[in-house]
Each structure stands twice: as C-alpha cells, then as structure tokens.
BAKOL-274423 format. One record per residue (C-alpha): residue number from 1; residue in one letter; y negated, z negated, x. Coordinates in Angstrom, 1 decimal, m for minus. Layout:
<nodes>
+-----+------+--------+--------+--------+
|  nr | rest |     c2 |     c3 |     c1 |
+-----+------+--------+--------+--------+
| NUM |    A |      Y |      Z |      X |
...
+-----+------+--------+--------+--------+
</nodes>
This chain:
<nodes>
+-----+------+--------+--------+--------+
|  nr | rest |     c2 |     c3 |     c1 |
+-----+------+--------+--------+--------+
|   1 |    X |  m17.1 |  m29.6 |    3.8 |
|   2 |    X |  m14.5 |  m29.2 |    1.0 |
|   3 |    X |  m11.0 |  m27.9 |    1.4 |
|   4 |    X |  m10.4 |  m24.2 |    1.1 |
|   5 |    X |   m7.2 |  m25.0 |   m0.8 |
|   6 |    X |   m7.9 |  m26.1 |   m4.3 |
|   7 |    X |   m4.3 |  m27.1 |   m5.1 |
|   8 |    X |   m1.2 |  m27.4 |   m3.0 |
|   9 |    X |    2.4 |  m28.2 |   m3.8 |
|  10 |    X |    4.3 |  m29.7 |   m0.8 |
|  11 |    X |    8.1 |  m29.6 |   m1.2 |
|  12 |    X |    7.8 |  m30.5 |   m4.9 |
|  13 |    X |   11.0 |  m31.2 |   m6.7 |
|  14 |    X |   11.4 |  m32.1 |  m10.4 |
|  15 |    X |   14.7 |  m33.3 |  m11.8 |
|  16 |    X |   15.6 |  m33.7 |  m15.5 |
|  17 |    X |   18.8 |  m35.7 |  m16.1 |
|  18 |    X |   19.9 |  m35.2 |  m12.5 |
|  19 |    X |   19.4 |  m31.4 |  m12.5 |
|  20 |    X |   16.7 |  m29.8 |  m10.4 |
|  21 |    X |   14.3 |  m27.8 |  m12.6 |
|  22 |    X |   12.0 |  m27.2 |   m9.6 |
|  23 |    X |   13.5 |  m27.2 |   m6.1 |
|  24 |    X |   11.3 |  m28.0 |   m3.0 |
|  25 |    X |    8.5 |  m25.8 |   m4.1 |
|  26 |    X |    5.7 |  m25.0 |   m1.6 |
|  27 |    X |    2.6 |  m23.4 |   m3.0 |
|  28 |    X |   m1.1 |  m23.1 |   m1.8 |
|  29 |    X |   m3.8 |  m22.0 |   m4.3 |
|  30 |    X |   m7.2 |  m21.1 |   m2.8 |
|  31 |    X |  m10.5 |  m22.1 |   m4.2 |
|  32 |    X |  m11.6 |  m19.6 |   m6.8 |
|  33 |    X |   m8.2 |  m17.8 |   m6.9 |
|  34 |    X |   m6.6 |  m16.5 |  m10.1 |
|  35 |    X |   m2.9 |  m17.3 |   m9.7 |
|  36 |    X |   m0.3 |  m16.3 |  m12.3 |
|  37 |    X |    3.1 |  m18.1 |  m12.5 |
|  38 |    X |    5.4 |  m15.5 |  m14.0 |
|  39 |    X |    9.1 |  m15.8 |  m14.8 |
|  40 |    X |   11.7 |  m15.8 |  m17.6 |
|  41 |    X |   11.9 |  m18.6 |  m20.2 |
|  42 |    X |   13.3 |  m21.8 |  m18.7 |
|  43 |    X |   12.5 |  m20.9 |  m15.1 |
|  44 |    X |   10.3 |  m24.0 |  m14.5 |
|  45 |    X |    6.8 |  m22.4 |  m14.7 |
|  46 |    X |    5.4 |  m24.7 |  m17.5 |
|  47 |    X |    6.9 |  m27.8 |  m15.8 |
|  48 |    X |    5.1 |  m26.8 |  m12.6 |
|  49 |    X |    1.8 |  m26.5 |  m14.5 |
|  50 |    X |    2.3 |  m29.8 |  m16.2 |
|  51 |    X |    2.8 |  m31.5 |  m12.8 |
|  52 |    X |   m0.4 |  m29.8 |  m11.5 |
|  53 |    X |   m2.2 |  m31.3 |  m14.5 |
|  54 |    X |   m0.8 |  m34.8 |  m13.8 |
|  55 |    X |    1.1 |  m34.9 |  m17.1 |
|  56 |    X |    4.4 |  m35.2 |  m15.3 |
|  57 |    X |    5.2 |  m36.7 |  m11.9 |
|  58 |    X |    7.2 |  m34.8 |   m9.3 |
|  59 |    X |   10.6 |  m36.4 |   m8.6 |
|  60 |    X |    9.9 |  m35.7 |   m4.9 |
|  61 |    X |    7.1 |  m34.1 |   m2.8 |
|  62 |    X |    3.3 |  m34.1 |   m3.2 |
|  63 |    X |    0.7 |  m32.3 |   m5.2 |
|  64 |    X |   m2.7 |  m32.2 |   m3.4 |
|  65 |    X |   m6.0 |  m31.4 |   m5.2 |
|  66 |    X |   m8.8 |  m30.5 |   m2.8 |
|  67 |    X |   m6.9 |  m32.1 |    0.0 |
|  68 |    X |   m6.2 |  m35.4 |   m1.8 |
|  69 |    X |   m3.0 |  m36.7 |   m3.3 |
|  70 |    X |   m3.2 |  m36.1 |   m7.0 |
|  71 |    X |   m1.3 |  m39.3 |   m7.7 |
|  72 |    X |   m4.1 |  m41.3 |   m6.1 |
|  73 |    X |   m7.2 |  m39.9 |   m7.7 |
|  74 |    X |   m8.7 |  m40.3 |  m11.2 |
|  75 |    X |   m8.6 |  m37.7 |  m13.9 |
|  76 |    X |  m12.4 |  m37.3 |  m13.5 |
|  77 |    X |  m11.9 |  m36.5 |   m9.8 |
|  78 |    X |   m9.2 |  m34.0 |  m10.6 |
|  79 |    X |  m11.7 |  m32.1 |  m12.8 |
|  80 |    X |   m8.9 |  m30.0 |  m14.6 |
|  81 |    X |   m9.0 |  m28.3 |  m18.0 |
|  82 |    X |   m5.7 |  m27.3 |  m19.5 |
|  83 |    X |   m4.8 |  m25.1 |  m22.5 |
|  84 |    X |   m1.4 |  m26.0 |  m24.0 |
|  85 |    X |    1.0 |  m23.6 |  m25.6 |
|  86 |    X |    1.3 |  m26.0 |  m28.5 |
|  87 |    X |   m2.5 |  m26.2 |  m29.1 |
|  88 |    X |   m3.0 |  m30.0 |  m28.9 |
|  89 |    X |   m6.0 |  m30.0 |  m31.3 |
|  90 |    X |   m7.5 |  m33.1 |  m33.0 |
|  91 |    X |   m6.3 |  m32.7 |  m36.7 |
|  92 |    X |   m9.3 |  m34.6 |  m38.2 |
|  93 |    X |  m12.0 |  m32.6 |  m36.3 |
|  94 |    X |  m13.4 |  m29.2 |  m37.3 |
|  95 |    X |  m13.0 |  m26.2 |  m35.0 |
|  96 |    X |  m16.6 |  m26.8 |  m33.7 |
|  97 |    X |  m16.0 |  m30.5 |  m33.2 |
|  98 |    X |  m12.7 |  m29.8 |  m31.3 |
|  99 |    X |  m14.6 |  m27.4 |  m29.0 |
| 100 |    X |  m17.5 |  m29.8 |  m28.5 |
| 101 |    X |  m15.5 |  m33.0 |  m27.9 |
| 102 |    X |  m14.9 |  m32.6 |  m24.2 |
| 103 |    X |  m18.5 |  m31.5 |  m23.6 |
| 104 |    X |  m19.8 |  m34.7 |  m25.4 |
| 105 |    X |  m17.5 |  m36.9 |  m23.2 |
| 106 |    X |  m18.9 |  m35.2 |  m20.1 |
| 107 |    X |  m22.4 |  m35.7 |  m21.4 |
| 108 |    X |  m23.4 |  m32.0 |  m21.5 |
| 109 |    X |  m26.8 |  m31.7 |  m23.2 |
| 110 |    X |  m26.9 |  m30.8 |  m26.8 |
| 111 |    X |  m28.7 |  m27.4 |  m26.4 |
| 112 |    X |  m26.3 |  m26.4 |  m23.6 |
| 113 |    X |  m23.3 |  m27.4 |  m25.7 |
| 114 |    X |  m24.6 |  m25.3 |  m28.6 |
| 115 |    X |  m25.3 |  m22.3 |  m26.4 |
| 116 |    X |  m21.8 |  m22.4 |  m24.8 |
| 117 |    X |  m20.0 |  m22.9 |  m28.0 |
| 118 |    X |  m21.7 |  m20.2 |  m30.0 |
| 119 |    X |  m20.8 |  m17.7 |  m27.3 |
| 120 |    X |  m17.1 |  m18.9 |  m27.4 |
| 121 |    X |  m16.9 |  m18.8 |  m31.2 |
| 122 |    X |  m18.2 |  m15.2 |  m31.1 |
| 123 |    X |  m15.9 |  m14.1 |  m28.3 |
| 124 |    X |  m12.8 |  m15.5 |  m29.9 |
| 125 |    X |  m13.6 |  m14.4 |  m33.5 |
| 126 |    X |  m13.9 |  m18.0 |  m34.7 |
| 127 |    X |  m17.4 |  m18.1 |  m36.0 |
| 128 |    X |  m16.2 |  m17.9 |  m39.6 |
| 129 |    X |  m13.9 |  m20.8 |  m39.1 |
| 130 |    X |  m16.2 |  m23.3 |  m37.3 |
| 131 |    X |  m16.1 |  m25.9 |  m40.2 |
| 132 |    X |  m12.4 |  m25.7 |  m40.9 |
| 133 |    X |   m9.8 |  m28.3 |  m39.8 |
| 134 |    X |   m6.8 |  m27.2 |  m37.7 |
| 135 |    X |   m4.5 |  m27.6 |  m40.8 |
| 136 |    X |   m6.4 |  m24.8 |  m42.4 |
| 137 |    X |   m5.9 |  m22.3 |  m39.5 |
| 138 |    X |   m3.1 |  m19.9 |  m38.7 |
| 139 |    X |   m1.1 |  m20.3 |  m35.4 |
| 140 |    X |   m3.2 |  m17.6 |  m33.7 |
| 141 |    X |   m6.5 |  m19.2 |  m34.8 |
| 142 |    X |   m5.3 |  m22.6 |  m33.5 |
| 143 |    X |   m4.4 |  m21.0 |  m30.2 |
| 144 |    X |   m7.9 |  m19.4 |  m29.9 |
| 145 |    X |   m9.5 |  m22.8 |  m30.6 |
| 146 |    X |   m7.3 |  m24.3 |  m27.8 |
| 147 |    X |   m8.3 |  m21.5 |  m25.5 |
| 148 |    X |  m12.0 |  m21.9 |  m26.4 |
| 149 |    X |  m11.9 |  m25.7 |  m25.7 |
| 150 |    X |  m10.6 |  m25.0 |  m22.2 |
| 151 |    X |  m13.2 |  m22.3 |  m21.6 |
| 152 |    X |  m16.1 |  m24.6 |  m22.7 |
| 153 |    X |  m15.3 |  m27.3 |  m20.2 |
| 154 |    X |  m16.0 |  m25.2 |  m17.0 |
| 155 |    X |  m13.9 |  m27.5 |  m14.9 |
| 156 |    X |  m13.2 |  m26.6 |  m11.2 |
| 157 |    X |   m9.4 |  m26.0 |  m12.0 |
| 158 |    X |   m8.3 |  m24.3 |  m15.2 |
| 159 |    X |   m4.6 |  m24.4 |  m16.2 |
| 160 |    X |   m3.4 |  m22.2 |  m19.0 |
| 161 |    X |    0.1 |  m22.3 |  m20.4 |
| 162 |    X |    1.0 |  m19.0 |  m22.3 |
| 163 |    X |   m2.5 |  m19.2 |  m24.0 |
| 164 |    X |   m2.2 |  m15.7 |  m25.7 |
| 165 |    X |    1.3 |  m15.8 |  m26.9 |
| 166 |    X |    0.5 |  m16.3 |  m30.6 |
| 167 |    X |   m2.6 |  m14.1 |  m30.7 |
| 168 |    X |   m2.4 |  m10.7 |  m32.2 |
| 169 |    X |   m2.5 |   m7.7 |  m29.9 |
| 170 |    X |   m6.1 |   m6.5 |  m30.5 |
| 171 |    X |   m7.6 |  m10.0 |  m30.0 |
| 172 |    X |   m5.2 |  m10.7 |  m27.1 |
| 173 |    X |   m6.8 |   m7.9 |  m25.1 |
| 174 |    X |  m10.3 |   m9.2 |  m25.9 |
| 175 |    X |   m9.3 |  m12.8 |  m25.0 |
| 176 |    X |   m7.7 |  m11.6 |  m21.8 |
| 177 |    X |  m10.9 |   m9.7 |  m20.8 |
| 178 |    X |  m12.9 |  m12.9 |  m21.6 |
| 179 |    X |  m10.7 |  m15.0 |  m19.3 |
| 180 |    X |  m11.2 |  m12.5 |  m16.5 |
| 181 |    X |  m15.0 |  m12.4 |  m17.1 |
| 182 |    X |  m15.0 |  m16.2 |  m17.1 |
| 183 |    X |  m13.2 |  m16.3 |  m13.8 |
| 184 |    X |  m15.6 |  m13.7 |  m12.2 |
| 185 |    X |  m18.6 |  m15.6 |  m13.5 |
| 186 |    X |  m17.6 |  m19.2 |  m12.8 |
| 187 |    X |  m15.2 |  m18.6 |   m9.8 |
| 188 |    X |  m13.0 |  m21.3 |  m11.2 |
| 189 |    X |   m9.5 |  m21.8 |   m9.7 |
| 190 |    X |   m7.2 |  m20.6 |  m12.5 |
| 191 |    X |   m3.5 |  m21.1 |  m12.7 |
| 192 |    X |   m2.0 |  m19.1 |  m15.6 |
| 193 |    X |    1.6 |  m19.3 |  m16.9 |
| 194 |    X |    3.1 |  m16.3 |  m18.7 |
| 195 |    X |    6.4 |  m14.5 |  m19.2 |
| 196 |    X |    4.5 |  m11.3 |  m20.0 |
| 197 |    X |    4.4 |   m9.2 |  m16.8 |
| 198 |    X |    1.7 |   m6.8 |  m18.1 |
| 199 |    X |   m0.6 |   m9.8 |  m18.7 |
| 200 |    X |    0.3 |  m11.1 |  m15.2 |
| 201 |    X |   m0.4 |   m7.8 |  m13.5 |
| 202 |    X |   m3.8 |   m7.4 |  m15.4 |
| 203 |    X |   m5.1 |  m10.9 |  m14.6 |
| 204 |    X |   m3.7 |  m12.2 |  m11.3 |
| 205 |    X |   m5.3 |  m12.0 |   m7.8 |
| 206 |    X |   m1.8 |  m13.1 |   m6.8 |
| 207 |    X |    1.4 |  m13.6 |   m8.8 |
| 208 |    X |    4.1 |  m16.2 |   m8.0 |
| 209 |    X |    7.4 |  m15.0 |   m9.5 |
| 210 |    X |    9.7 |  m18.0 |  m10.3 |
| 211 |    X |   13.4 |  m18.0 |  m11.2 |
| 212 |    X |   15.6 |  m21.0 |  m11.5 |
| 213 |    X |   12.9 |  m23.3 |  m10.2 |
| 214 |    X |   12.2 |  m21.4 |   m7.0 |
| 215 |    X |    9.4 |  m19.0 |   m6.0 |
| 216 |    X |   11.1 |  m15.6 |   m5.4 |
| 217 |    X |    7.9 |  m13.9 |   m4.2 |
| 218 |    X |    4.2 |  m14.6 |   m4.2 |
| 219 |    X |    1.8 |  m11.7 |   m3.5 |
| 220 |    X |   m0.7 |   m9.2 |   m5.1 |
| 221 |    X |    0.3 |   m7.3 |   m8.2 |
| 222 |    X |    0.4 |   m4.1 |   m6.0 |
| 223 |    X |    2.9 |   m5.5 |   m3.5 |
| 224 |    X |    5.0 |   m7.1 |   m6.2 |
| 225 |    X |    5.4 |   m3.8 |   m8.0 |
| 226 |    X |    5.8 |   m1.5 |   m5.0 |
| 227 |    X |    7.4 |   m3.8 |   m2.4 |
| 228 |    X |    9.5 |   m6.4 |   m4.3 |
| 229 |    X |   11.1 |   m9.0 |   m2.0 |
| 230 |    X |   14.5 |   m8.9 |   m3.8 |
| 231 |    X |   16.5 |   m7.4 |   m6.6 |
| 232 |    X |   15.4 |  m10.1 |   m9.1 |
| 233 |    X |   11.6 |   m9.3 |   m8.6 |
| 234 |    X |   12.3 |   m5.6 |   m8.6 |
| 235 |    X |   14.0 |   m5.7 |  m12.0 |
| 236 |    X |   11.8 |   m8.4 |  m13.5 |
| 237 |    X |    8.5 |   m6.5 |  m13.0 |
| 238 |    X |    8.1 |   m3.0 |  m14.5 |
| 239 |    X |    8.6 |   m1.5 |  m18.0 |
| 240 |    X |   11.1 |    0.1 |  m18.3 |
| 241 |    X |   13.0 |   m1.7 |  m15.6 |
| 242 |    X |   13.5 |   m0.3 |  m12.1 |
| 243 |    X |   16.7 |    1.8 |  m11.9 |
| 244 |    X |   19.3 |    0.1 |   m9.6 |
| 245 |    X |   22.1 |    2.3 |   m8.3 |
| 246 |    X |   25.0 |    1.3 |   m6.0 |
| 247 |    X |   25.0 |    3.7 |   m3.1 |
| 248 |    X |   26.9 |    4.1 |    0.1 |
| 249 |    X |   25.4 |    4.7 |    3.6 |
| 250 |    X |   27.8 |    6.0 |    6.3 |
| 251 |    X |   27.1 |    8.1 |    9.4 |
| 252 |    X |   23.4 |    8.5 |    8.5 |
| 253 |    X |   24.3 |    9.9 |    5.1 |
| 254 |    X |   23.4 |    8.3 |    1.8 |
| 255 |    X |   25.7 |    9.1 |   m1.2 |
| 256 |    X |   25.9 |    8.2 |   m4.9 |
| 257 |    X |   29.3 |    8.8 |   m6.5 |
| 258 |    X |   30.2 |   10.7 |   m3.2 |
| 259 |    X |   27.3 |   13.1 |   m3.7 |
| 260 |    X |   24.6 |   13.2 |   m0.9 |
| 261 |    X |   21.2 |   11.9 |   m2.1 |
| 262 |    X |   18.5 |   12.6 |    0.5 |
| 263 |    X |   17.8 |   15.2 |    3.1 |
| 264 |    X |   15.7 |   13.2 |    5.5 |
| 265 |    X |   18.2 |   11.3 |    7.6 |
| 266 |    X |   15.3 |   10.5 |   10.0 |
| 267 |    X |   13.6 |    8.5 |    7.2 |
| 268 |    X |   16.8 |    6.6 |    6.6 |
| 269 |    X |   17.4 |    6.1 |   10.4 |
| 270 |    X |   14.0 |    4.5 |   10.8 |
| 271 |    X |   14.9 |    2.0 |    8.1 |
| 272 |    X |   17.9 |    0.8 |   10.2 |
| 273 |    X |   20.1 |    0.5 |    7.2 |
| 274 |    X |   23.5 |   m1.2 |    7.6 |
| 275 |    X |   26.5 |    0.9 |    6.9 |
| 276 |    X |   28.4 |    0.3 |    3.7 |
| 277 |    X |   27.3 |   m0.3 |    0.1 |
| 278 |    X |   23.6 |   m0.9 |   m0.8 |
| 279 |    X |   21.6 |   m1.1 |   m3.9 |
| 280 |    X |   19.0 |    1.7 |   m4.3 |
| 281 |    X |   16.0 |    0.9 |   m6.5 |
| 282 |    X |   13.8 |    3.6 |   m8.0 |
| 283 |    X |   11.1 |    3.3 |  m10.7 |
| 284 |    X |   11.4 |    5.6 |  m13.7 |
| 285 |    X |    8.1 |    7.2 |  m12.9 |
| 286 |    X |    9.4 |    8.3 |   m9.5 |
| 287 |    X |   12.2 |   10.4 |  m10.9 |
| 288 |    X |   11.7 |   14.2 |  m11.3 |
| 289 |    X |   13.6 |   15.8 |  m14.1 |
| 290 |    X |   14.1 |   19.7 |  m14.1 |
| 291 |    X |   15.8 |   22.2 |  m16.3 |
| 292 |    X |   17.2 |   24.2 |  m13.4 |
| 293 |    X |   18.8 |   23.1 |  m10.2 |
| 294 |    X |   16.8 |   24.4 |   m7.2 |
| 295 |    X |   18.4 |   22.4 |   m4.4 |
| 296 |    X |   21.9 |   20.8 |   m4.0 |
| 297 |    X |   20.5 |   17.3 |   m3.9 |
| 298 |    X |   19.4 |   17.4 |   m7.5 |
| 299 |    X |   21.9 |   15.4 |   m9.6 |
| 300 |    X |   23.2 |   16.9 |  m12.9 |
| 301 |    X |   22.5 |   14.6 |  m15.8 |
| 302 |    X |   22.8 |   14.6 |  m19.6 |
| 303 |    X |   19.9 |   13.4 |  m21.8 |
| 304 |    X |   21.3 |   10.5 |  m23.8 |
| 305 |    X |   18.1 |    9.3 |  m25.5 |
| 306 |    X |   14.4 |   10.4 |  m25.8 |
| 307 |    X |   11.7 |    7.9 |  m26.7 |
| 308 |    X |    8.3 |    9.5 |  m27.3 |
| 309 |    X |    5.3 |    7.3 |  m26.7 |
| 310 |    X |    2.8 |   10.1 |  m27.2 |
| 311 |    X |    1.3 |    9.7 |  m23.8 |
| 312 |    X |    4.7 |   10.1 |  m22.1 |
| 313 |    X |    8.4 |   10.3 |  m22.8 |
| 314 |    X |   11.0 |    7.9 |  m21.7 |
| 315 |    X |   14.4 |    9.6 |  m21.0 |
| 316 |    X |   17.7 |    7.8 |  m20.7 |
| 317 |    X |   19.9 |   10.0 |  m18.5 |
| 318 |    X |   23.7 |    9.9 |  m18.0 |
| 319 |    X |   24.5 |   10.7 |  m14.4 |
| 320 |    X |   28.2 |   10.3 |  m14.7 |
| 321 |    X |   30.8 |    7.5 |  m14.2 |
| 322 |    X |   29.1 |    5.6 |  m17.1 |
| 323 |    X |   25.9 |    5.3 |  m15.1 |
| 324 |    X |   22.5 |    5.8 |  m16.8 |
| 325 |    X |   19.0 |    5.9 |  m15.4 |
| 326 |    X |   15.6 |    5.9 |  m17.1 |
| 327 |    X |   12.9 |    8.4 |  m16.3 |
| 328 |    X |    9.3 |    8.6 |  m17.4 |
| 329 |    X |    7.9 |   12.2 |  m17.8 |
| 330 |    X |    4.7 |   13.6 |  m19.3 |
| 331 |    X |    5.7 |   17.2 |  m20.1 |
| 332 |    X |    7.6 |   16.3 |  m23.3 |
| 333 |    X |   10.0 |   19.2 |  m23.1 |
| 334 |    X |   13.5 |   17.6 |  m23.3 |
| 335 |    X |   15.7 |   16.6 |  m26.2 |
| 336 |    X |   19.0 |   14.7 |  m26.7 |
| 337 |    X |   22.0 |   16.3 |  m25.1 |
| 338 |    X |   20.1 |   18.6 |  m22.8 |
| 339 |    X |   21.6 |   19.2 |  m19.4 |
| 340 |    X |   19.0 |   18.5 |  m16.7 |
| 341 |    X |   18.8 |   18.0 |  m13.0 |
| 342 |    X |   17.4 |   14.9 |  m11.4 |
| 343 |    X |   15.6 |   14.4 |   m8.1 |
| 344 |    X |   14.8 |   10.9 |   m6.8 |
| 345 |    X |   11.6 |   10.5 |   m4.9 |
| 346 |    X |   12.9 |    9.7 |   m1.4 |
| 347 |    X |    9.6 |    8.0 |   m0.2 |
| 348 |    X |    9.6 |    5.7 |   m3.2 |
| 349 |    X |   13.2 |    4.6 |   m3.0 |
| 350 |    X |   13.8 |    0.9 |   m2.1 |
| 351 |    X |   17.0 |   m0.5 |   m0.6 |
| 352 |    X |   18.5 |   m3.9 |   m1.2 |
| 353 |    X |   21.2 |   m5.6 |    0.8 |
| 354 |    X |   24.5 |   m5.7 |   m1.1 |
| 355 |    X |   25.2 |   m9.4 |   m0.4 |
| 356 |    X |   21.8 |  m11.1 |   m0.2 |
| 357 |    X |   20.1 |   m8.8 |   m2.7 |
| 358 |    X |   17.0 |   m8.9 |   m0.4 |
| 359 |    X |   14.8 |   m5.8 |    0.2 |
| 360 |    X |   15.9 |   m4.5 |    3.6 |
| 361 |    X |   12.4 |   m3.3 |    4.3 |
| 362 |    X |   10.6 |   m6.6 |    3.4 |
+-----+------+--------+--------+--------+
</nodes>
C-alpha cells in the first residue's frame, strides 16, 4: 500500500552564499491535497517549490516523495509536472506542439492527446493561437500555454509557481476555477505558490504561510483568517489588513489610550491574559460605526477617508493620538470629517503577546 503522504520535507535547509533562505523546514503534504505556499516576495516559497521539483538540492535535510528519498529516485518515478513563472516554453514549437510534447514523451495515444489538448485550448482561450510560436504571443498568453502544458500531463504531483500572475483578471478567475476543477476531478496532489492571498484562500485545502524561510502557520483558510498564529499571519492575510492596536490589561480591565474597551471582564478573565501591554487585533468588518454614542465604551472617532467600493465602504477612522483604524460598512452613510462612534466586536477581538507576537489564544 502506498504512503498517505505524497510529499514530505524533513528539516530542509537551503543556503545561498552562506545565508539561510529556508531554515529547517518540516512539511507534510497528503495525497490529493491542494496546498498553497503563501508569503511575501523573497520569503523562500519558490525556492521550496524548486527543491520539491528536484531542480535544486537542499543544503541539508531530506525531501521524500511517496516515502522515498527524492534524491535517489528517477524523474519518471517522481511523476511531477511543474508550471514555471517564467513560462519555459520551447521557442521553435507552436502552442499546440508545446502542449503535446510531454504527452508524446509519455506515449499517450494520439486520440487521447487530441481530446485533452482541445479541452485545454478552449478552457484557456488559446484555440485561436494554436499554430503560433511563443515569440508571437503576449506574456499572458505564454503563461496560459505553460499552465496548459502542466494541466495536460496529469502527473500525480503538480507544482505551480505563481501561474496566474501575468494573466488578466477575467481569465485569471476562469483559469483558477479550471485548476480547482482539475484538482477535484483528478485528485492530484497540488502545491501552488502565490503571494496573492485571495487566490490562496480560494484554492487551498490548507495554506502554509512562509516568512523569512520559515513556516509561520499551516492550516485551513478559515483558521488562518480567524485564528492566526501570530501577528505576521494576522496582518498578512485579509484586505484591508487587520487593525492592530496597542492596549493595556490591568486588574481585569482592558484599556486603549486609558479608555476602557470591553464590558465583559469574564470573557477576558477566561483568556488568562498577562497583565501589561498587549496587541489587540480586530478585522475591519468586525467594527461597528455609529452616528450617536449609546454606551460609554464606544470610542469617538473622526472619518479621515471614505473609499466607496459600491458593495461596501471602507472607512479610515482617526481614534486619537495619531492612531487610525479601518472599518468596512455597508450602509454607506458617512463622509469625510464626520464625527462617529466606534464599537469593537468583543468576541472577534484577538490578542497577541507583546514580546513574542504570538496569539495568546492559539
């Protein structure tokens, strides 16, 4: 019986010129899982993917594919398809020939090749370009060909490095849906690199958030959004960013700029918060904005900026002492310079340790 783990990194380190780009990374990816590697530019996610593909060797540690050391098995045994950010197309082959090449090598029958490729050409809006050479294509078209080539191969592990970054918005959504459909249909193990958090949330069964060569958190999109492990994850995921406020907790009382914030001291007691300064995190959609103050815990604020997205408004609110927070509202009734009152949703507030920046509830 095969291993339940399709791909595993064991204490993998990668050094460039003596500097650790990846530091002792441990990661297990299950068979059939869609895992997204998410993080800012230069965090090490593409390097991790290239090591998984066998294009780069770890400086230390092991990469296992289906329980076998990837350094000791052939590329056929690895059975990996990869879509590169820089396309890597054959310049002297047409779009159709580029798509067909890997299938020919793997001796897929001609009729089956044709059936697969016609579907991919249609899905990725490439049918009109089938006889063109890569030099005659735009960047977005080249990227769609590279994506199509990976999709055609139907390998057991599919690695994608920012595959949609050069594709225009309408097609990006279509291509994203197709990658998801492909995963549901073929149950391939997919590892997908992106710096786009919306893409990550839409696609991943789990997301591994990487910063400075280390996994900060690996979990479902829901847990990453609602229960971030630390301040970095909290601020990296979510648009607009989570509001972070420095608060003080003394004698079962939570204060911001010496003003009490919450009623429910029982709720705070249950959290067993340490006395002293803490970071409070609250998402913009969990802030209630009112015209009139009804209770003393509502903070007075001045509207600094209103951005109208049609479906909702994003407010930037000045709460004093040069502090601003962002709120998302749907009643579209406020304008610049309005005096308003702000209530933070107590149940949705997160607390982070001042020194370690870790979620105290995680």
